GUMARRO-823461 format. One record per residue (C-alpha): residue number from 1; residue in three letters; chain; x, y, z. Coordinates in nm, 2 decimals, decimal comma. Layout:
// GUMARRO-823461
{resi: NUM resn: Ala chain: A c1: X c2: Y c3: Z};
...
***
This chain:
// GUMARRO-823461
{resi: 1 resn: Met chain: A c1: 5,97 c2: 4,97 c3: 0,72};
{resi: 2 resn: Thr chain: A c1: 5,88 c2: 4,62 c3: 0,64};
{resi: 3 resn: Met chain: A c1: 6,11 c2: 4,34 c3: 0,74};
{resi: 4 resn: Met chain: A c1: 6,26 c2: 4,16 c3: 0,44};
{resi: 5 resn: Asn chain: A c1: 6,25 c2: 3,84 c3: 0,63};
{resi: 6 resn: Ser chain: A c1: 5,87 c2: 3,84 c3: 0,59};
{resi: 7 resn: Ile chain: A c1: 5,93 c2: 3,78 c3: 0,22};
{resi: 8 resn: Thr chain: A c1: 5,88 c2: 3,42 c3: 0,13};
{resi: 9 resn: Ala chain: A c1: 5,98 c2: 3,21 c3: -0,18};
{resi: 10 resn: Asp chain: A c1: 5,63 c2: 3,27 c3: -0,32};
{resi: 11 resn: Asp chain: A c1: 5,70 c2: 3,64 c3: -0,34};
{resi: 12 resn: Phe chain: A c1: 5,97 c2: 3,60 c3: -0,61};
{resi: 13 resn: Ile chain: A c1: 5,93 c2: 3,57 c3: -0,98};
{resi: 14 resn: Ser chain: A c1: 6,17 c2: 3,42 c3: -1,23};
{resi: 15 resn: Phe chain: A c1: 6,43 c2: 3,64 c3: -1,37};
{resi: 16 resn: Arg chain: A c1: 6,30 c2: 3,57 c3: -1,72};
{resi: 17 resn: Asp chain: A c1: 5,97 c2: 3,73 c3: -1,62};
{resi: 18 resn: Phe chain: A c1: 6,14 c2: 4,04 c3: -1,47};
{resi: 19 resn: Asp chain: A c1: 6,06 c2: 4,35 c3: -1,67};
{resi: 20 resn: Leu chain: A c1: 6,41 c2: 4,49 c3: -1,63};
{resi: 21 resn: Asn chain: A c1: 6,60 c2: 4,16 c3: -1,70};
{resi: 22 resn: Trp chain: A c1: 6,75 c2: 4,31 c3: -2,02};
{resi: 23 resn: Arg chain: A c1: 6,97 c2: 4,55 c3: -1,81};
{resi: 24 resn: Phe chain: A c1: 7,16 c2: 4,25 c3: -1,67};
{resi: 25 resn: Thr chain: A c1: 7,13 c2: 3,98 c3: -1,95};
{resi: 26 resn: Asp chain: A c1: 7,15 c2: 4,17 c3: -2,28};
{resi: 27 resn: Pro chain: A c1: 7,50 c2: 4,22 c3: -2,42};
{resi: 28 resn: Lys chain: A c1: 7,39 c2: 4,56 c3: -2,56};
{resi: 29 resn: His chain: A c1: 7,35 c2: 4,67 c3: -2,20};
{resi: 30 resn: Asn chain: A c1: 7,54 c2: 4,44 c3: -1,97};
{resi: 31 resn: Leu chain: A c1: 7,58 c2: 4,07 c3: -1,95};
{resi: 32 resn: Leu chain: A c1: 7,64 c2: 3,98 c3: -1,59};
{resi: 33 resn: Pro chain: A c1: 7,83 c2: 3,66 c3: -1,49};
{resi: 34 resn: Glu chain: A c1: 7,58 c2: 3,39 c3: -1,38};
{resi: 35 resn: Glu chain: A c1: 7,73 c2: 3,40 c3: -1,03};
{resi: 36 resn: Asp chain: A c1: 7,63 c2: 3,77 c3: -0,99};
{resi: 37 resn: Leu chain: A c1: 7,30 c2: 3,74 c3: -1,18};
{resi: 38 resn: Ser chain: A c1: 7,20 c2: 3,46 c3: -0,93};
{resi: 39 resn: Glu chain: A c1: 7,21 c2: 3,72 c3: -0,65};
{resi: 40 resn: Ile chain: A c1: 6,94 c2: 3,94 c3: -0,80};
{resi: 41 resn: His chain: A c1: 6,59 c2: 3,82 c3: -0,71};
{resi: 42 resn: Pro chain: A c1: 6,29 c2: 4,00 c3: -0,87};
{resi: 43 resn: Leu chain: A c1: 5,98 c2: 4,03 c3: -0,66};
{resi: 44 resn: Ser chain: A c1: 5,62 c2: 3,97 c3: -0,76};
{resi: 45 resn: Arg chain: A c1: 5,40 c2: 4,26 c3: -0,85};
{resi: 46 resn: Thr chain: A c1: 5,21 c2: 4,21 c3: -0,53};
{resi: 47 resn: Met chain: A c1: 5,51 c2: 4,22 c3: -0,30};
{resi: 48 resn: Ser chain: A c1: 5,66 c2: 4,51 c3: -0,50};
{resi: 49 resn: Ile chain: A c1: 5,35 c2: 4,71 c3: -0,43};
{resi: 50 resn: Gln chain: A c1: 5,35 c2: 4,63 c3: -0,06};
{resi: 51 resn: Leu chain: A c1: 5,71 c2: 4,74 c3: -0,03};
{resi: 52 resn: Tyr chain: A c1: 5,66 c2: 5,05 c3: -0,23};
{resi: 53 resn: Glu chain: A c1: 5,36 c2: 5,15 c3: -0,02};
{resi: 54 resn: Gln chain: A c1: 5,57 c2: 5,12 c3: 0,30};
{resi: 55 resn: Thr chain: A c1: 5,86 c2: 5,32 c3: 0,17};
{resi: 56 resn: Glu chain: A c1: 5,70 c2: 5,60 c3: -0,05};
{resi: 57 resn: Lys chain: A c1: 5,65 c2: 5,81 c3: 0,26};
{resi: 58 resn: Tyr chain: A c1: 6,03 c2: 5,86 c3: 0,28};
{resi: 59 resn: Leu chain: A c1: 6,03 c2: 6,03 c3: -0,07};
{resi: 60 resn: Gly chain: A c1: 5,93 c2: 6,39 c3: -0,14};
{resi: 61 resn: Asn chain: A c1: 5,95 c2: 6,54 c3: -0,49};
{resi: 62 resn: Ala chain: A c1: 6,21 c2: 6,29 c3: -0,63};
{resi: 63 resn: Thr chain: A c1: 6,43 c2: 6,36 c3: -0,32};
{resi: 64 resn: Leu chain: A c1: 6,43 c2: 6,21 c3: 0,03};
{resi: 65 resn: Glu chain: A c1: 6,18 c2: 6,37 c3: 0,26};
{resi: 66 resn: Lys chain: A c1: 6,41 c2: 6,57 c3: 0,50};
{resi: 67 resn: Ser chain: A c1: 6,17 c2: 6,56 c3: 0,80};
{resi: 68 resn: Lys chain: A c1: 6,21 c2: 6,17 c3: 0,81};
{resi: 69 resn: Phe chain: A c1: 6,59 c2: 6,16 c3: 0,83};
{resi: 70 resn: Gln chain: A c1: 6,86 c2: 6,25 c3: 1,09};
{resi: 71 resn: Thr chain: A c1: 7,11 c2: 6,31 c3: 0,81};
{resi: 72 resn: Ile chain: A c1: 7,10 c2: 6,31 c3: 0,43};
{resi: 73 resn: Glu chain: A c1: 7,42 c2: 6,30 c3: 0,23};
{resi: 74 resn: Ser chain: A c1: 7,40 c2: 6,39 c3: -0,14};
{resi: 75 resn: His chain: A c1: 7,63 c2: 6,29 c3: -0,42};
{resi: 76 resn: Glu chain: A c1: 7,62 c2: 6,41 c3: -0,78};
{resi: 77 resn: Ile chain: A c1: 7,68 c2: 6,14 c3: -1,04};
{resi: 78 resn: Thr chain: A c1: 7,98 c2: 6,20 c3: -1,27};
{resi: 79 resn: Glu chain: A c1: 8,12 c2: 6,02 c3: -1,57};
{resi: 80 resn: Asp chain: A c1: 8,36 c2: 5,85 c3: -1,32};
{resi: 81 resn: His chain: A c1: 8,14 c2: 5,55 c3: -1,23};
{resi: 82 resn: Glu chain: A c1: 8,43 c2: 5,41 c3: -1,01};
{resi: 83 resn: Glu chain: A c1: 8,42 c2: 5,72 c3: -0,80};
{resi: 84 resn: Val chain: A c1: 8,05 c2: 5,67 c3: -0,74};
{resi: 85 resn: Arg chain: A c1: 8,11 c2: 5,30 c3: -0,65};
{resi: 86 resn: Lys chain: A c1: 8,37 c2: 5,42 c3: -0,40};
{resi: 87 resn: Trp chain: A c1: 8,12 c2: 5,66 c3: -0,25};
{resi: 88 resn: Leu chain: A c1: 7,87 c2: 5,38 c3: -0,21};
{resi: 89 resn: Lys chain: A c1: 8,12 c2: 5,15 c3: -0,05};
{resi: 90 resn: Glu chain: A c1: 8,22 c2: 5,42 c3: 0,20};
{resi: 91 resn: Lys chain: A c1: 7,87 c2: 5,38 c3: 0,36};
{resi: 92 resn: Ile chain: A c1: 8,01 c2: 5,10 c3: 0,59};
{resi: 93 resn: Ile chain: A c1: 7,74 c2: 4,86 c3: 0,50};
{resi: 94 resn: Asn chain: A c1: 7,81 c2: 4,48 c3: 0,52};
{resi: 95 resn: Pro chain: A c1: 7,85 c2: 4,37 c3: 0,16};
{resi: 96 resn: Gln chain: A c1: 7,62 c2: 4,07 c3: 0,22};
{resi: 97 resn: Thr chain: A c1: 7,33 c2: 4,29 c3: 0,36};
{resi: 98 resn: Gln chain: A c1: 7,01 c2: 4,21 c3: 0,17};
{resi: 99 resn: Val chain: A c1: 6,87 c2: 4,53 c3: 0,00};
{resi: 100 resn: Ala chain: A c1: 6,55 c2: 4,60 c3: -0,18};
{resi: 101 resn: Val chain: A c1: 6,58 c2: 4,80 c3: -0,50};
{resi: 102 resn: Ser chain: A c1: 6,25 c2: 4,96 c3: -0,60};
{resi: 103 resn: Trp chain: A c1: 6,21 c2: 5,12 c3: -0,94};
{resi: 104 resn: Asp chain: A c1: 5,84 c2: 5,19 c3: -0,92};
{resi: 105 resn: Lys chain: A c1: 5,53 c2: 5,07 c3: -0,75};
{resi: 106 resn: Thr chain: A c1: 5,53 c2: 4,73 c3: -0,94};
{resi: 107 resn: Thr chain: A c1: 5,90 c2: 4,66 c3: -1,00};
{resi: 108 resn: Cys chain: A c1: 6,13 c2: 4,56 c3: -0,72};
{resi: 109 resn: Ala chain: A c1: 6,42 c2: 4,31 c3: -0,66};
{resi: 110 resn: Val chain: A c1: 6,63 c2: 4,20 c3: -0,37};
{resi: 111 resn: Thr chain: A c1: 7,00 c2: 4,17 c3: -0,40};
{resi: 112 resn: Thr chain: A c1: 7,31 c2: 4,22 c3: -0,18};
{resi: 113 resn: Trp chain: A c1: 7,47 c2: 4,55 c3: -0,11};
{resi: 114 resn: Lys chain: A c1: 7,79 c2: 4,41 c3: -0,28};
{resi: 115 resn: Ile chain: A c1: 7,60 c2: 4,34 c3: -0,60};
{resi: 116 resn: Phe chain: A c1: 7,42 c2: 4,67 c3: -0,60};
{resi: 117 resn: Cys chain: A c1: 7,75 c2: 4,86 c3: -0,55};
{resi: 118 resn: Lys chain: A c1: 7,92 c2: 4,66 c3: -0,82};
{resi: 119 resn: Tyr chain: A c1: 7,65 c2: 4,72 c3: -1,08};
{resi: 120 resn: Trp chain: A c1: 7,49 c2: 5,04 c3: -0,95};
{resi: 121 resn: Asp chain: A c1: 7,50 c2: 5,19 c3: -1,30};
{resi: 122 resn: Asp chain: A c1: 7,30 c2: 4,89 c3: -1,44};
{resi: 123 resn: Phe chain: A c1: 7,04 c2: 4,93 c3: -1,17};
{resi: 124 resn: Cys chain: A c1: 7,03 c2: 5,31 c3: -1,21};
{resi: 125 resn: Tyr chain: A c1: 6,97 c2: 5,46 c3: -1,55};
{resi: 126 resn: Pro chain: A c1: 7,00 c2: 5,84 c3: -1,60};
{resi: 127 resn: Ser chain: A c1: 6,70 c2: 6,04 c3: -1,72};
{resi: 128 resn: Ser chain: A c1: 6,46 c2: 5,75 c3: -1,66};
{resi: 129 resn: Asp chain: A c1: 6,49 c2: 5,60 c3: -1,31};
{resi: 130 resn: Asp chain: A c1: 6,39 c2: 5,72 c3: -0,97};
{resi: 131 resn: Ile chain: A c1: 6,49 c2: 5,44 c3: -0,73};
{resi: 132 resn: Leu chain: A c1: 6,48 c2: 5,37 c3: -0,36};
{resi: 133 resn: Ile chain: A c1: 6,73 c2: 5,12 c3: -0,22};
{resi: 134 resn: Trp chain: A c1: 6,71 c2: 5,01 c3: 0,15};
{resi: 135 resn: Ala chain: A c1: 6,78 c2: 4,73 c3: 0,40};
{resi: 136 resn: Ser chain: A c1: 6,49 c2: 4,72 c3: 0,64};
{resi: 137 resn: Ser chain: A c1: 6,69 c2: 4,63 c3: 0,94};
{resi: 138 resn: Glu chain: A c1: 6,96 c2: 4,90 c3: 0,88};
{resi: 139 resn: Gly chain: A c1: 6,78 c2: 5,23 c3: 0,92};
{resi: 140 resn: Trp chain: A c1: 6,89 c2: 5,39 c3: 0,60};
{resi: 141 resn: Ile chain: A c1: 6,76 c2: 5,46 c3: 0,25};
{resi: 142 resn: Leu chain: A c1: 6,95 c2: 5,54 c3: -0,07};
{resi: 143 resn: Asn chain: A c1: 6,76 c2: 5,74 c3: -0,33};
{resi: 144 resn: Tyr chain: A c1: 6,87 c2: 5,76 c3: -0,69};
{resi: 145 resn: Cys chain: A c1: 6,71 c2: 6,05 c3: -0,88};
{resi: 146 resn: His chain: A c1: 6,69 c2: 6,05 c3: -1,26};
{resi: 147 resn: His chain: A c1: 6,87 c2: 6,39 c3: -1,24};
{resi: 148 resn: Glu chain: A c1: 7,18 c2: 6,18 c3: -1,15};
{resi: 149 resn: Ile chain: A c1: 7,19 c2: 6,25 c3: -0,78};
{resi: 150 resn: Leu chain: A c1: 7,23 c2: 5,99 c3: -0,51};
{resi: 151 resn: Glu chain: A c1: 7,10 c2: 6,06 c3: -0,16};
{resi: 152 resn: Phe chain: A c1: 7,20 c2: 5,85 c3: 0,14};
{resi: 153 resn: Gly chain: A c1: 6,96 c2: 5,91 c3: 0,44};
{resi: 154 resn: Val chain: A c1: 6,98 c2: 5,79 c3: 0,79};
{resi: 155 resn: Leu chain: A c1: 6,64 c2: 5,75 c3: 0,93};
{resi: 156 resn: Lys chain: A c1: 6,53 c2: 5,93 c3: 1,25};
{resi: 157 resn: Ser chain: A c1: 6,50 c2: 5,69 c3: 1,55};
***
């Protein structure tokens, strides 16, 4: 996987130009506090494509490609969003770890694991999103399938 430290300031776009900014800035959806919003950094189309092309091999038919992982743990999404948040936090990932969140080939943002866990249900919309979340230096990938299933996979060495 690509190293996120190869991303430069030129690879980011303004939040105003981010296609999914409404999820985090529109009171009809969720209006994040400025402090949290400032930790979500949308990437340019070019960088989003590069990251997508390097990670798409880990995805099968809307699920993680089993042959690429040591283990895969699945979790069905329920109405209890706090329970899902707890499951995510149990992954023993440093809250300040930088993660990439890729919605599709041209839409990606970088944030912290803490922010992703706190607002996972704003990042992941049922019936519409298939998302990969990863930290390049950590050796894991989280997949959110629009069928409301999360998969946490630990990559093979």
